N, C-alpha and C positions, 0 to 999 in steps of 0.2 A: 504494500500500500504506500510505503514511504517513497517508492520510486515514481509515484504519480504526483508528488508535490511539485509546485512551481520551483524554478531555480532559486528564488529568494527564500522560500520556506525550507528548501533543502539545505541552503547555506546556514539558516538559523539552527536547524537541528544539528548539523555538523558542528557549528560553533558551540552549542550547548554542551555537547559531549566532549569536545576538545578542551574547553575551559574547566569542565567538571574534572576531567582526567588530570589537567595541570594543577588545579587547586587542591584536590584530595592528596596529591603527592607532597604537599607542604603544609596544609592547614587541617588539623593541628599537629599532624604527625611529624613534620620535619624537625622542629626543635626537640621534641621528645626522642626521636630516633637518634639525633646527633648526641644528645645527652646520654642515651643508652650506649652509644659507642665511646663515651668518655670525654666528650667535648665540654669545656667550660663556657661561661657566658660569651667570651670573645670569640670562641670557636663557633658557637651557635650563630652569632651575628655574622661571622664570615661566611658560613654556609648559606644563610638566608640571603646574602647579597650576591652570591655567585650567579644565580640564574638571572637576576636583574641586570648584572653586568653583561651577560650574553645578549639580553635585549638591547641594551645601549649599543653594543658593538655590532650587532648583526641586523638590526631592523632596516637600516639604510641599504646595505648590500642586498637584503632580501627583496626590498622594493625595486631596486635596480635590476636584479635578476628576473623579477616578475615581469617587468617591462621588456626585458630582453628575450625571455623564453616563453612567456605566457603565465598567467596567474594560476591556472589549474595545476600546471606542473609543479609550481612552488607549494601549492596547498597539499598536493600528494606527498611531496618531499617532507613537509612539516608533519603530516599525518603519520609518515613512516617513523619519525622520531617519537611521536606520541605513542605509537604502538610498541616500539622496541625499548625505550628508555625505562619504563617501569620495571621491567624484568632484570635490569642491571642492578637495581637495589638489592636483589637477592644475593648478589655476589659481594656486597660491601661488608668489610670487616673493620675498617678504620676510617677516620675522619677525612683523610686525603682522598681515599677512594670515593667517599660520598661527595666531596667537592667536585671531582671529575664527572661523576654521574649527574650532579645538579647542573653543571655547566653544559653538558650535552643535552639534558632535558630542557634547559632554558632556550636552546635554539628553536624548539618546537613553537613556543608562543611567540618568540621574536619574529619568526617567519609567518606564522598563521594569521595573527591579528591584523597587521598592516595590509597583507595581501587580500585577506577576506574583506576588509573594509573597502579596499580599492575595487574589488569585484562587486560588492553591494552598491558602491557609488555609481558604477557604470550601468546598473540595471534600470535606473530611472532618474532623470534629472529633475523632473517636476516634483517627485515625492522623495527626493534623495534624503533629506533630513529625517523624515518619518521612517523610512526603511532602515537607515543607520540606527535610529532610535530603537526600533524593534529588534534589530540584530544585537544591539548592546543589551537589551532586556533579556534576550535568549542566553547570552553569555553570563549575565548576572544571575540568571536562574541556576546555571551550572555552578557558578561561584558560591551561591547561597547553599545549595544542596550538599556540596562536597564536605564542608567542615562538619555538618550535622551527621552525615553518614560515616565519615572517617572517625569522628569523635565517638559515635555509638559503637563502632567496631573496636576501637581501642578501649572503650569503657567495659566491654565484655571480657576482654583479656587483661591480665596484669601488665603494667608497663615494663616490668623487668623481663617479660617473656618476649622472645622474638616472633612468636606466632602471630600476635596482633599486627605487627608491622608487615609480616608476610601477607596476611589477609588484605590489609589496606592496599598494598602495592599490587596485589592480584586484581582487586577491583579497579584500581587505576589502570592496569594493563588491559583489562577487558574493555574499559571505556576507550582506551587508546586504539585498540584493534577495531572497535566499532567505528571510530572516527576515520581510520584508514580505509575501511570498506566503503564508507559513505563518500569519502574524498575521491576514490576511484570511480564511483558511479555519478559524480557530480555533473549535472547537465551543464552544457556550455552555451549560455545565451548568446545571441548574435553579437552583442558588443564585446562579449568576453572571448570570442574566437579571435585569437591573436596570431598574426603572422610574425615570425621571428624578426626582431630588429637586428641590425648590425651593431657591433660594439660602439662604433662612432656615433650612431644614431641614439643608442641608449645613453651614452655619456652626455650628448648634447641635450637630450631631454632632461637628464638629471641636473645639468648645469642651469637650465632655465628655471627649475624648481628652486635650487639653492640660491640663485641670484634674485629671485622674486621677493622683494622686501615684505610684502604683505603676508605671504605664506610663512616666512620666518617669524614675523611678529605674532601671527596667530598661533604658531607652534609654541612660542614663548608664553602666551596666555594660558594655554593648556598645561604647560610645564609648571607655571606658577600656581595654578589651582591644585595640581597634584603635589607640588611642594608643600602647600598648606595641608592637603589631605594626609600626606605622609607624616607631617608633624602631628596632626590630629590623632591618627590611628596608633602612633607610637607613644605619645605622651599623655593623651587624655585618660587612658585607664589608670596610669600612675597618679595623675593629678586628681582624678575623682576619688580614688581610694584614700589619698592623703587628706581629702576633705570629708572623709567619713562615709563614703558611699560603698556599696557592696559590689562584688564581682558580677552578681546577677543584674544589678542595675546598669553596670557598664555594658553588659551583653545586650540589654534592651536598647541602649543608645546605638550600638553598632548594627544590630539587626534592623532597627527602625530605619536607619539611614539607608541600608541596602534595599529595603522594601520601597522606600520613597524613590530611590534611583530607578528601580525596575519599573515602577508604575508610571513615572513621569517622563522617562526618556522618549518614548514614542510621541507623547503629547507635545513635548517641547521641540522635538524634531519637526513635527508637523507645523508647529507654530512658526518655526524659523523658515519653513518652506513658504509660508503665506506672508510673513511680515518682515523677513530679512534676517540675515545672520549677525551682522555687526551690532545692531542695537541689543540683541539678545546676549551676545558675548560680553558686552560692556556691562549690562545689568547684572548678569550672573557673576562676573568678576568682582564688582563692587559689593554685591550681596555677600559673596563668599568672604571677602576681606572683613566686612562687618561681623560676620558670624564667627570666624576663627579668632578675631580679636576679642569678641564678646566673651569667649571662654575665660579670659583672664579676670573677668568680673563675676563669673558664675561660681557659686560654691555649694549649690544644693541640686537635688535630683531634677526637679521640674524645669528650672532654667537651662540646665545642661541638655535635657531631653529636647526642649524646644530649639535650642541652638544647633543640636546635632541634626535634627530633622531639616531645619532651614539650611544648614550647610550642605546636606545631601541634595536639597532642591537646587542650590546654587551650582553644585557639581553637574547636575542634570542639565541645567540651563546652559552652562558653558560648553560641556563636552558634546551635547547633542547638536550644537551649532558649529563648533570649531572644525570637526572632521568634514562636515558637509561643505563648509566654506572653503576649506583647502581643496576639496574635490572640485568645487566650482572654479577655483582659480587655476587649476592645473588641467591641461589637456589629457585626453584618455591615454595618449602614448606615454605620459609621464605620471599617471595617477599612482602607480605602484611606488615610484620613487618618492612622491609627495607623502603618501601614507607611511612609508618607511621612515622618512625624515621626521614626521610627526611622532611616530612610535619611539624613535631614538631620543628625541628631545624631551618627550613627556616622561620617559623612563629616567632620564637624568634628573628632571625635576622631582620625581617621586622618590628617588634614592638620596638626593642631596638634602631634601627637607629634614628628615630625621638626623642626618649627619651634622649639618650646620646648626640647626636649632638644638641639637643635643649639647653643643658647646654653650649655647646661650642658657639652656636649662641648667647645666652644671654650674655656671657662673652666677646666674641671677634668679633661677627658679622656673618652674613650668609655666607660670602665668606669662612671664616675659617671652618664652619661646612662642606662645600663641600670638603675642603682639608682633614679634619679629616676622612670623609667617604672614600676618595681616599686612605688614608694611611691604613685604615683597610682592604679594598678590595685588595690592592696591597700586603700587608703583608700576608694575607691568601693565595693568589695566589702563592706567592713565597714559602710559606710553602708547598703547593701542589706540586710545581715543585721540591722542595728538596726531596720529598718522591717518586719521579718517579722511582728512582733506587731500591726502596724497593719492588716494585710490578710490575709484568709483565702485560703489557696492553693486554686486551682481544683480540684486533684486531692486 
């Protein structure tokens, strides 16, 4: 029955399984597995950063290769990693082996997400934002289910037993194999049928993307809000507990935010289709800066919950418009490169947020780290506003 789905729905199902497979390999199993292997806090942090580094390093080359050889081929290549990497965890006996496996596994998401987004962007210009929103919701569903299922499996076994980790990575592998099978069967819509570019053509297309000022600035806005999000997800739990809240209440913040993201992404994508990308990006960036900065003044459950939900809405507002806007600004021959550039820059933002604001938190406190993230996001958004007169909006 799944073979009768439209190319877009087929991509959504594939994306759900791919991100489920990726997420269950790390949340909540990865830090527990690393500790099981004898890693200390610094080792756990190193392992957590490895796959993100693969995303930073390979998202741009993945987009370039997608423009050169075709997007479906790259999706199949990433799906092959999704299918094979989980079984490598069975062979891991020390922290360095785990680091190598995580680096290899990180290539899967680094390739899959920008290439899939480029493919979705090419399916419909008129409904581009809405379709990207629905695709993101599908991946968020996978991201939401994975920790619940992974945590339930680990909860059934003792954390000192290797059997629980074996079961989790078996489920991860099964989802990866399903992703690979679907990627092989992926329909090729008319715009996605890609004749191979020559290398000079591919590099010229990539050069047009890199030198297009508005594409770069839009990437920086998404990186800035993910800089703030990385700060939020890393330090809010510690900040909340220090203010007397429970771990269960923190879980409500995080789950509520994911639900808001999943429910509003298609709506905000459709809104950007109808009313323009730039105003939405600006509004979301400013709202996000107010929310992340507001945490420095919140000390109880209800204000933190409201700010968390509002910050999730700001994430939805910005990210549902930025990817569509970048697709609007890039031609179809360079769309893979554009999405790869977005993926790489946003990963840099997501990983540097906790790193830089960690120094701020260590020196001045968690509240000041939220203020620092707010300043970064507001500054980049204002820079985006300042450049509005240099580029005509597509809509």
